[in-house]
N, C-alpha and C positions, 0 to 999 in steps of 0.2 A: 606149631607154637604151642607152648607150655606156660599157661599162665597160672602162677603159684601164690596168688593173692586175690581171692574173689570172694565177695562177701553175699548174703542173702538175708531174707526176711528174720534170720536166726539172731542177726546183728540188730542193735537197737536202732542205729542210723541207716538202715536199709529197708525198704518198703517192697523189695520185689521178692517173689517166690524163688526158691531153687529152680524149678523146673523153667520159669522165665530166664533165670540168669543161664541154664544149661541151653535154651534153644538160642539165646543170644550168642553164645559160644560156637554152636553148631553153624549158624549162620555166617560166623566169622572164620570158619575152618579150622578151629582149635584142635589140635590133636589130643590135649588133656588139659583139664582145669584143676586146681584144689581149691574147694571151698576152705576159708580160713577164718570163720566167723568169731566174732569178740567175745572173748571173757575177761573181763575187768572186775577184780574184787576190791572192795573198801575204797570207794570212791566219794568225795565230797566231804564236808564236816559230819554228815550223817553215817559216812562207812558203808555207803549201799553197795550191793554187788550187781553188777550189769552181768547177766549170764543167761545161759539156755540150759534145759535139761539133755543132758549128753544122749539118755535113751531115746528120746525124740529127734533129737539131730541125727543120729547115726539111722535111725529107722528112715528118715526121710532122705538121706543119702543113698541109703541102699535101694529104696524106689526107685529114685532118678538114675542111679547108675546102672540098673539092670534093664530099665524101659528103653534107655540109650544107648546100650553098651556096644551096638553096631554103628554109632556115630562118633562117640567120642567116650574117652577115659574121665571118668569122675573120681577124684579121690577126697578123703576127709580130712582136713588139718584144723588148726585152731590158732588164732591170734592172740597170746596173752598180754595183758597190760601190766607189765612186772613192777614191782616195788620191793624194796629189799626185805621187808617185814613178810613178805607172801612167799617165800621159797617153799614152805612145808605144804600150803595150800594148792600151790600150783603142782608141786612134785606130786602129790595125791591125784589131782585130776588127771594127770599125763600118765602116770603109771597105772591107772584104773580104767583108762579107756583106750581104744584102738585107734589112735589119730596116726595117720599117716605121715604127718608134718606138723612141726612146731615153729611158728614166728613168735619171738620175743620182742614186744615194744615197749616204749615208754609211751604212755599216754597221759599219765599223771604224777605230779611230784608231791609227795607227802599227802596223799589224798586229792590234791588239788587239779581237777581236770585241766590240761594245757588250752584245750579248745573252749570248752564251756565255762571255764572260770577265768578265763583271761589272764592266763598266767605271766604272759610279757608286760602286759600294761602296767605302766608306771616304773619300770625298771629300764635301765640302761642296756642296749642291746649285748652289750659283752658281758655284762652281769648276768644277764637270763641264759646265755650261752653256757657261761661257766658253770652255773646252777644245774642247767640241764644235763651237760657231759660228766661233771662229776657224780650225778646222781645215777647216770647211765653205766658208769663206772663202778660205783657200788654195787648195782644189781648184779654186774657181770661177775665180779669178784668171788661171788659166793653161790652162784647158779649155773649149771651147765647143762640142765634137762631142757635143751631147746635144739634147734637145728639151723635157723638164721636169725638174726638181728633184723627186726624191719626198721625200714626208712629210717635210717641212723640221725639224719638232719631234719627230722620230723619238725622240729620246734621252728625251722624257716618259715613254714607254712603261714604262721600265727604272727608274724610281726605285721603291724598296721601298714609300716612302709617298708617295703623290699629293699630299698636303696640303703636302709640304715643298718643292715645285715653286715656285721664286721668282715674284714678281709679274713681269708681262711688262715692266714699266717698267725694271726693273734690268738687262736684257740688250736692250731693242729695238733699240739703237744697233748691235749686231750685226746684226739682222735687216734694219736699214734698209740697211747696207752690202752686205748678201748680196742684197736684193731688187733694188738699185739695178744691181747687177752682172748679174744675169739679166735686166731690161729693157734694158739697155744693150748685151746680146749679142743682143737679140731672141728670147729663150728664154721658158719660161713655168714655170709650177709646178703641182703637182696639188693637189686636195684629196682627200685618203686617206680613206675613210670607217671604216677598222679602228681608229681611235682609239675607237670605241664599242665594238668588240669588246674591245678592252683595258681596258673599264671607266674610260676617262678621263673620259668625259663629253662630249668635244667630238672632231671630227675633226683629223687632221693635214695642214695647220696649223692652228692654233686660230684663233679668230674674229679675235682681235687683229692676227694675222700677214695674214690675207685682207685686212681693212680696210685694213692699211698698203700692202699690195700694190695696193690699188684706187687708194688716194689718191697713189700714186708714178706712176701710169699704167699700171699692170700689167693685161693683158688676157688672156693667154694662159693659159688654166686647163682641166685636164681633170679627169674624176672616175673614180677607181678605188677599188675595194673592196679590194684587195690580198689577194684570197682564195685561200685555200689549200686550200679543199674547196667541193664544189657550193653548199652552202647559203648560202655567204655571196657568190656571185655578185650584184652589183648591190645589195648591203647599205647600205641608207640612201641610195639613188640619189636617190630623189623628195626627201627632205628635205635632202640637200646642194645640189641644184638650187635648192630654194626658199631657202635661205640666200644662195646666190650671188645670186639675183635681188634679194634683199632688200637686198644689200649694193652693189646698182647694176652688177652684171655683167649683160650683155646676152646673153652666147655662152659655150659651153664648146666647146672644141676637140677634134677628133679628128685622127688623122695617118694618112697613107698614102704609104707609099715617102719617108718623112721630110717629106713636105709637110703643112702644117697647114689644115684646113677648120673655118670656124666654124659651129656649130650654135645656131640662136637658142634660147634658155631659153623654153619655152613658159609 
């Protein structure tokens, strides 16, 4: 099992040390994990950076990597919170650090954090979705230094009432544009199992998006738990793998030194 979305205390919203996360992964017989701690530039009206010192990050990963090299493979990734005006800052970060894997996610819109600042509050659900997906498309149009787009329908997690989330057909045209762009760039998406943890009842992205991605010719896909604590590492991994197989995917992908490697779905 290969969990390519794992956090540690280098992320502001995780309190567990890297070593604790690694031990949790070993306990679950994971073959490989990739730490993808958050770097989110320019958040809130105060335009603060929520990040870590790369030198400290790689030093710590190197320590656990070699301590547990007989038990598990540990890789160093990052999850960037993209906004259209941050292209150059993120490109400099990625080009100047030896990340194995880069997830590009949308956590904020025009600096407003979707979770912390209640982005969906006071908006009609379809309005919130339209804004979110148009923003994601704008980010993708001008930036390609990433490997997969993280939890494409992340916004679903933050509706107060999940039953109000509009039918997929009402906004599928946004998703099609986004997925076509990802595929044209030679990039991929992730299936993020944390949707189950958030009680959505589906993964992020939902099955309709995964099916459309396959129909459009998309192949590159990773599996990530988005774990912020050891017990969620590898969460729903086998179920996600089974779903991908049912949808016609033959491989999941892992990344090392920004190079992709297919793993046949058993």
